[in-house]
N, C-alpha and C positions, 0 to 999 in steps of 0.2 A: 481077281484083282491079289493082292500079295498081304498076307496078315500080317510082315515086319519086315521092317527096313532097316537097314543103314542108315540114309539121309532119304529123306521124303522134300522134294521140290513143290512147289506150288506155285501153280501157271506153267503153260505151255508156251507162250511166243516163244521171240529171238532168247530174250536173258535168261527163263528157265530153261530152254532147252539146251544153249549154251553152259549150263551150267551142270545139266545131267551128264554133256557127253566132255565134262573136262573132270567129274568125277571119278567116270568110268575110266580116262586116260588119268588118273591119278590111283587108280585099282580099287579102286569102293566095288564092290562087288555085287551089292545088295541098293538100288538107289532106283526109287518109286515117284514118278511125276505125276499129278491128279491137274487136270486139265476140266473147269468146266464145261468146254466145248469143243472147238478142235483145234487142232496145229494151223495155223499160227491164229489165234480168234484175239478181240479186242486191238490195243492199239499196234503192234504188231505186224497186225493182217489189213492196216487199213491207214499205215505210214506211207511218207515220201519216198521214204529208204535210201536216201541221201547220206556219202558219210564225206567227211572233212579231217582237218589238221588244224586248220587255223584257229588257234584258238588265243588264248591270251594270259592263258597261267603255266607254270609245269607242268601240275597233278594234271590238267586234260591234255595236256600234250603229250604225255605218258602215255592215258588215255586211245589216245585218237594214233599214235605209234603202235602201240599193242595191236589193236584189233587191225587196224590195215594190213599188217604183215600177218595176222592170219586171214581174212577175207582171201588172201592170195592166193592162199594152200589150200583150203577148208573143203573146195567142192572135189580136188586128187583126192585131199586125207581122208575126208568120206567115204568115198567110192560114189559120191552125189553124182558128183559131173557138173556142168556149165550152171554159176548162179547169176549169170546175167548181170557179170560188173560191166557198166562201162566211167572209164575215168577220162570223165570231159572238164573235170575242172571247176573252181567254182573261186567265183568275182565279186567281191566285196566293196561296192562304193561307196566313196567316202565328198562328204559335200558341204565341208566347211573345213579352216584349216586344222580346225582341235581335231579334227577327225582324220584328215592328214598323218597328222603326228601319230596320233595312233596304232593308225596302221604300221607306218615305218615302227614303230616301238614293239607290237606284235611280231613284225616280220622277221625282228633283227632277231628276235628271239625263238623264232621259230624256227628260222636258219642254224643257229647255234644248238640245235639239238637235230639238224640235218632233215629238216624238212625244207624240201625245195619249192618256197614258195618267193613271194615280188612286189615291190609295190609298181604300179603303169600309173605312168599320166593320162593325161585327158584323149588325145591320139592314143595308146596304146592298148585303152580302156577299149573302143569303138571297133580298134583293128581287130583285136579277143573274141569282141562280142559285138558281130556287128549290128544285130537286130538293137542293141540299146541307145537310147537317146542320150547324148551324155554332156549335153545344154550345163547343166544345172552339176556335172560331176568332176570334180577336181581330181581324182585321182583312183587307185584301188589296190586292192589287194589281192595277188590270185596265186595260186596254186595247182601243177598239176597234175596231183597226186592223188586227185578229190572224185565224186561220182555217186554212181547209180546202182543198189543191188539191190537185185530181186529181195523181198522181203520174205513173199510165201515159200521160197528154196533156199533163200538162209535158215530158217526156223526147219523146215523138212533137211536139209541135211545135217543139219545137228542132232536132229531126232535117229537119223537113219545111222549116225555115227556111234551113235548112243545106246539105240536098239543092238545095234551090230557087237557091243561090247558088255549086253547082259541089263539094259534099264529096261524097266517096265514101263510104260504109258497107258495112261487109264485118263482118256479124254469122254468127256460129258458125265463127269465125276464132279459133285460140288464138298469143298469144307465147308461143315457146318461147326467145330470149334476143335479144343485143345484137349489132352488129362495133360494135365501139371502137375508134379508129385513135388513137395518141399521145392517150387522156384524154377523145378527143370522139367521140359519138354517128356512126355513118355508116350504120346500117342497124337496122332492125327484122325477127329473123326473126322468122314464124311458121309456121303447119303448113301454109300453102299456100303456103308462100315470101318471098322476104327484096323487103323494099322499103329502096330503098337514100334516105335523106332526113341532114339535121343536125340536126334538132331531133325530139322528143319530150316528148307530155305522158302523164304518168300519173296519168289518172284513172281509175284502176282497183275504189278503192272499199275495202271491206274484203281486194281481194288488192293493194295499194297498195305492201303492203309485198313481198308474195314479187312481184314486177316491176321492183321496185327492188333486188332481190338479184341479178336476173339482168343487172344491167349493174354487179353492183360498190357500187350504193348502200345505206347504212342509212339506213330508214325507222322513226322511232319507231311505227311505227303499229299495235295490233294489232285483228284481227275478234274482236268480241263477240258471240254471240247475243242477241237482242232477241224479245218475244213479244208477240202482241197478239192481242187477240177482238175477234171483234161480235158483240151479243146481236140477237134476233128485235127487227121494228121497235115502235116505241110509241109514241105521238101526238109529234109533235115538236113542242116548244114553242121553238126557237132559242135554247137557252139557251148563255154562254159556256163555251170547257174548263176544266176542272176539273184546271188542274197543283198536286199537293201536291210543291211542291221541295221543302219544308221538314222532312214526315216522313215521308207513304208513299211518294214518290217513283213515284208514280202519273199518268199523265191519265186524262180521262172528258169524254165528248165525245159530242154526240149525232151521228149524220152526217142528212143531209136524206133518209132513206128512214125514220129513224124510229130504228134500230136505235142502241145505241151503242158506239163504238167505247173500246177501254181495252187499256192496258199497262204493265207496271210494272218500272222498271227494277233490275232485281237486283243490289246490290251486289259477289255472291260470282260473277258469271258468269263464270265457264273463258273467260279470251282466250287468244288464239291460233290457233283452231280453230273453220273456217267450216262452220257444221250450222247445214242449216236442218230439225229435228228436232223439233217440236212436243214437249212435253214436259205427261203428268198434272201434276207437282209443282206447277210455276207456275199451273197452275190453281187450287190448292187456296188459294197464298199471294196471287196475287193477288184472287179474292173476299174474302178477310178482308179485306184494306186497302180495295174497294173498299165493300164494305157496312158499314162503319164509316166512309166519306164520304158514304154514297146508301142507307141503307137499302133504302128502296125500287126497287131493282135485287135483295133479297136472291133474288126467286124469279122471275125473268128469265131465258128460256132461252138460252143461247151456239151460236149456229146457226155460229160459226167460227171457231178457231184455227190463230194462224201460227206462223211463226216467221223472223224477217228477221237483216239482219246490219249491224253500225255496225263501221266501222273508226275506233278511238280510238287517242287518245295521250295523254299523260300530261297536259295542259292543256287539253286537249277542245278546244283551239284549230283551224281548216284549217289545212291545211298546202299553201302555197301560192307557188310563184317556183322560183329554177330553185335544183340542188343544187350542191356547190362540188366534190363526187367527180370529175363526166362533166361535161364543156361541151353544150350542148345540152340535157341532161335536168330539165324540168321537173315542181314536182308540181300538181296540182289536186286534194284530198283533202281531202275536208269535215270530216271526223272528229264524226261524229254528225247533222253539219247540213246534209250533203250534199244533199238536195232544195229545205230552207228557207233554205239561201245560194247557191245553184244559179247565181242571175243575179250576181252577185257574184262566184263563185269561176269560172266563164269568162271576166266581163270579168277580173279580172286574171290568169290564165294566160295568155289572150291578147297582151295587152300585152306579158306577159314576154319571151313566141316572138318578138313582132315587135320588141319593143326600146324602143318608146316608153313615155314618162311613164305610170307608172301612175294609174286612178281616185284611189285612194286608197293610202295611206303603207304600206308593204308589213313592215315591221321586225317586226310583230308577228306576220305571219302566215309568215313565212319557218324554212324547217328550221334554219339555223341558230341559230335563238333555242334549242334544246335545245344543245348543246355549249355555248351561252356560259352557258347556266343563264337565258335572258331570258325565263322562262317567265310569261304575267300569266294569275293565277288568277281566272274570273269566276265567283263565288258563286252565280250566276242558270241556270249549267250544270249538269247531271246527267254 
């Protein structure tokens, strides 16, 4: 392990590997990544890896556009190859007149920014997603430029691209503290020794809060367990993901091998605990919610059930940029969108570390927004 670094990135998931890659692209010669397990561990290695552009704030739409553009070229740019991207689209059903109006407003904003989204009536929802029960659905919004990416291959592509540019990766290495002098970062202490540095990027996802605490930095990001299942393979029909943002809190999508990938965001999940243990009660509640939307799945067998983690914050937005407490300490936390927004997070955090003008405005992503009360709530986020 190197004893000195221009920048140390903590976390080898999709956000951390993206930061490392973009630092190297900006010409930073001595970048070290520290990861407590393998690449990608934690939330990145356990996520559904869907990406979308149907958001309701300009800042999130910019992040989505920047990220999707990089997904399209990253495999070739890094020499890694196929990232298994499948742009099958997202369908967001609306169940009340108020929700329909909200979708119309969101789609108008999206289309003004060049996003190929549409409002569908009930009949069009059924034509677009034949397996969806539409009796209670009034309308839906649909976008063709959304889909799924292999999260393992995404992180490994970033890692390859970074290593080819001289970045050092240290897996199975834990951060145990920091050396801070006169309010400035001077070193990262690990279980394998200290790395002298003036700049640290905290890309530790659900562990981000705890990494910050070691440096005396308060980060309002809490880990939350989220669970996923996949079914036995069925005939592949290439229909969009059904994302029931407004009623069931579920997503339902068919992956290329034919299995249906499904999850549910439990509003009562206990925050603050990192726990990868799947639970039977989740299966019971998920099954009720899925069958109400897709009755044809009632007798399909589940072949795998696992738990991952989000690191979530009060407005569900990314936390990227410098912190006020310690000079040289930068956040790169996805807050439920670490894979979906990995390219944008990496670009912006790297630019902050280098001190160049950022590609996108940073006010809505800065950690300062919590203390100032400047939260921007995106109603298209869970």
